[in-house]
N, C-alpha and C positions, 0 to 999 in steps of 0.2 A: 773514087777516091777512098769509100768506105772499105772496098775490097784490097786495095793496095794497102792501106793503114793496116788492115788486120792479117795481110800476109807478111807485114813487115814486123808486125808486133808477134805473131807466130814465131817466127825467126829468132826472136831475142829472148822468148820467154824463159827457157832453160837458164840463159845468162843472168837474167834479173832474179829468176830464185837463186841462185847460186849466191849473187852478189848480196840480197838481202840475208841469207843464212849468214853469209862471212861478216856483215855488219851486227848481226844480232848476237855473233859470237864475240865481237870486239867492240863493246860499246863503251862510249866515252862520255863524263859528265859535262856540263857546261863549261865553256871557256877551256876546256880540255880536248877539243875534237880535231886534233893534229893529225891523226892516222886516217882518220875519216875523212878529213878535208883533202888530204893527199890523194887518197884514192878517188875522190870525186874529181880533183883537179886532172889525174891522169886521164879518166875516161873522156873527160870533155876535151882534153889536149888531143886524144887520139881522134877525135871527130873533126879536127882541124878549126876549132874555135880558139879565139883568144881568151885566155883565161886569166883572171884577176884572182890572186890567191891573199891570204891574210887580210880581208876586209873585215872590218869591225871585230878584229880576233882572229878567229880561224875560217871567217867566212869565204866562201868561192862565189865567183861571179863569172858568167859567159855570155856572150850574145851572138845569137844566129842571125845572119843577114839574109833576107830572101833575095832573089833574083830582081826584084823590082822594088822601088822606094815605098813607103808606106807608113803605117803607124807600129808602134811597139807596146807590146804585150809582156808584161812581166809574170813568171811564174815561181812561186816560192815554196821550197821545201826546208824542213828544220832537220837538224841532224844529232843533238845530243841526246844523251840516254838519261835515267833517273838514279838515285842513290838507293835502289832497292835490290835485295838478294833474290836472284831468281830461283823458284822452286819447282820449276818445270823438269821434265824428264827428255826434253827434245835433244836430238843429237846434235843440234847446233846450239844448245844451251850456252848463256854466257859464260865466258871464261875469267871475266873480271869480278873477283869478289865483292860483292855489295853495289854491282852496277848493273843495270838491265837497260834494254829498250822497252819498258813497261807502258810507252805512249803510242808505240807505233812510228818514230821517227826512221828507224829502219826501213820501213815499208814506204814511208813518205820519200825519203832519198832515193831509194831505188826507182819508185815510180818517175820521178824527175829525171834521173840519168836515163831511163828508157823512153822518156819523151825527148829528151833532147838527141838521143840518137836516132828514134824514128823520123823525127822533124829533119834534122840534118840530111837523111837520104832524100827528103821532099825538097830541100831548100830551092832547086831550080824551077819548081812550081809555085814558090811562095812570093806574096807581096809583104813587104815591112820586116820587121824584126821580133825575134822572141828572146828575152833576157830570161836567163835561168838564174835564180837567187837560191844558193843554199846556205842556210842561216843556222850561226851558233845559238847556244843558250836561250833557247826559246822557253825552257823550262823555268828560268829564274827572270823571264820578261825583261832580259836586257839586251838581248840580240839584236832584235828588230830597230832599236833605238839607235844602236851603234852602226849597223847597215845603212840604215836610211841617211845618217849623219855623214856616212862615207861617200854618198852620191849615189847609190845603186838605184835609186828611184829617179834621177835626173832623164828626161826625155820620154818617160814612161806614159802610155794613155791609158792603161787599165793593168790591173794586176788580179791573179786568181790564186786559189791555194785549195787543198783538200786535207781533211782529217778522217783517218779511218775510225769507224764507229760500229762497235759490236752489238749495239741495239739495232741496226738496220741490217736486213737480209743481204746475203751476197747477191751480186749483180744489180743491186738497189742504189739510190743514191738519195741523201736528204736536202734540199733546199730552202730557202728561207729569205725573204726580203726584208729589210731593215735590221733591227737589234737581232743578233745571231747568237754572239756570246757577251758574256759581263766584262766590266772594267776589273782591275783588281789591285789595290793598295794594300799597305801594311802600315800597322802602328806599334808602336812602342810606349809602355808607360813603366814608371818608376814611382812608387809610392813610399814617400819617407815618412815613418811613424816614430814611435818611441818604444825599444824592446824593454822586456821585464819578464820576471818570472812568472810562469803561466799560472801559479797559484795566487797571484795578485794582479789580475788583468786591469784593476783599477788605477795602477801606477803606469800602465801602457797607453799607447795609441796604436792599437792593434791594426797593422797594414795588412792582415790576413782579411780580417773583416770589413774594412775599407774596400780590399779589392774585391771582395765577394759583391758589396754593395755596387761598386762600378760595373762590373759584369752584368749584374741584373738592370741597373738602370741603362744601360748602352743599348739594352734590347727595346727601351721605350722610343728611342730612335726609329726604329722599324714600326713598331705596333702603335705610335700614337703621334708621329711627327711625319711621316711618310704617305703618300697618297698609296693606298692598296693596288692601285692599278700601275703604280711605279714601282717594281721589286727593289728591294734592298736586301743584303746580307751583310751582319756585323757579327763575326765571329772571333771570340777570344780562343785563341788556340794553345796558349801557354800561359801558365801561372806557377811563378817559382818564388818560394818564400821558406824561410826557416831551416834549421839546422837539426832540432832535437824535438821530441813530443812535449817537453816541459818548459820550453823557452818561447816567449813571444818575440818574434823577430822584429827588428827595426826597419826593414824595407821589403817590399814586395816588387815582384817584375811581371809584368803581363805584357802578351804581344798577341796581335790578331790580324784579321783582314776584312776589307771593306769591298763588297761588290755591289755595282751598280749597272742599269742598263740605259742610261740617260746620261750624257755629259753635263746636263744643268745639276742634277742631284749628285753627280760625281764630285763636282766642284763645291758643293756644299758641305760635305761630310767632313772634312777636316776640323771646320770651327765649330761644327755641333758636336763632334766628339770630345774635344778639347773642352767645350763648355760644361758638358756632363762630367767628364773627369775632375777638372777643376773645381766645379760645384761640389761634388761628393766629398771629394777631399778636403775642403775648406769646412763643410759641415761636420766632419769627424775630427777636426784639429789636425788633419794631415797635410803636408806639403806632396807636390807631384812635379815630374818632368815629363813631358808630353813628346813624342816625335812621330811625324807622320811623312811616310816615304811614297811619293807616286810611283805608280807602276805601268799598267798599259790601260787605254781606253777600251770602251766596249767595241766589240765588231760589229759595224753597221754597214750591211750588205747593200750594196748600190742595186736599186731594182730592176735597171738595164742589163747590167751584167750578170745578176741572178736570174733573170729572164732568159737570158742567152743560154746560161748552163743548163737552165730545166727544159729549154728548146731542144738543144743539142742531145740531152740526156734521155728525152722521150723518143729522139729520133734513132738514138744508138741502142738503148736498153728496153723500149716499150713505155707507153703510158703508164701502166701498171706499176713500173719499178722507179718511178721518180715521184718521191714522196714529200709532200709539203710538210716542214716540220712546225708542228703547232705553237710551241712555246720556246723560247731561247732558253738557253743554257746559263746558268750561274757560273759556270766555270769561265776561265779566261784564255785568251789566246793573243799574242803580242802581234799577230797578222794586223791587228788593228792598227798598228803604227802606219803601215803602208797605205792604209786607207784615206790616212790624212794627206798623202801625195797624189794619190790617183784613185779614181772610183775602181771599185772592185768587189769581189765577193768570195767567199770559202764556202765548200759545199761537204757535205759528209759522205764518205765512201763506205758502202755496206760491208761489214766483214764477216756476217753471219753469227753463228754461234761458237762464241769465244768468251773467254774469261773478261770482266771488264777491263778498262785501261787503268792504269796505275796499280796494278796489282801484281804479285809474283808469279802468276802464272798466265799472264797474258801473252799471246803471240798473234803477230799481224798474218792474217789469213793469204798465202801464196796466190791463191786464185783470184784475189782482188787486185792484184798488180797489173794485169794486162786491162781490165777497167778502168783503172784510173790513167792509166798510159793513152788509151783510146779516147777518153772523154779530154784529157788535156789536150790532146792533137787536136781534136774535131773542134773543141771551142777555140783553140788558137787560130787554126786555119779559117774557122767563119768570122772569127772578129778581125783578122787581117783583111778578108776579102771583102767583107760587107762594111762599109762606113755607117751603115744605119744600124748595126749590131750595137752601137753604144747608146741608142735612144734609150 
């Protein structure tokens, strides 16, 4: 089977590279992935799969049925791009002003299309089913919720995904059991003070000063209220107030994000932040409005599925090329939502020496495409063929 897989991947590698370059040239923002979804649906239809479109927005889902009954493995890829102006000089540089695939979703989508094509050619030897999930709107952590609410995880026994990662060498993967990536929530604060001339601050309730105290006080939630072994990030990323240098404004607006690695801590944060904000404002004679928006939970890799990926990785790439990630990332990924429906795991696919993700010169390494496809295929075949692989 390894030789058969590699020959099949060899045959489609030029097509995969061409597909990724096309997707890179034509990125689409979250909830706008219409053309990307159309390309995906067309390619899946050519494989003789029954394709669902318009799932949770522009999501696309198809299920490959093997020759014999068995379990169902879902594999997920994301399709959306970021609002970043590309600054590379690639011949396939983004044609969309202010939009680019700076997170590698062009690579993720291409790898899952290649996986579908490779496994479709082997369906006569397969037991069980593989469900291919092409998700919109990962970057705004809204797509996964919509897809799962639409039923894409119904009947699924396990789910896997990958993320291209520049800090890992080409031909290597990174795996981690348990907490892999953080949760992500957002909050908004409106502080109502009393405006005045800047020369007469005693006549004001200065919302800028109050807001500055709020920013500082929020950090005590991390430094003095949270176990150092239970990481939390509270970041105020926006602070807007005032119209002129000599006017104390009446209001200030703050917004930020909260990241945690445990669901218990995640659930505690809204009330804790509200307490600090309201307390600081009350002490300064200001009032406030506070809103907290739930995003995505932390990615918690199932030990059994993670071990399966690591085992297949060692067989495919060599022992030295399967790296155990020592610490989880405080970045977020809404793949976590799928893990509420079935056990699963995400692994990092090495991209080698390239710019960091979410930067204007990032590019997904073409040579990593075949590595991702082979790992997806081999994990799928092993999972479906071996009932003990879920242990």
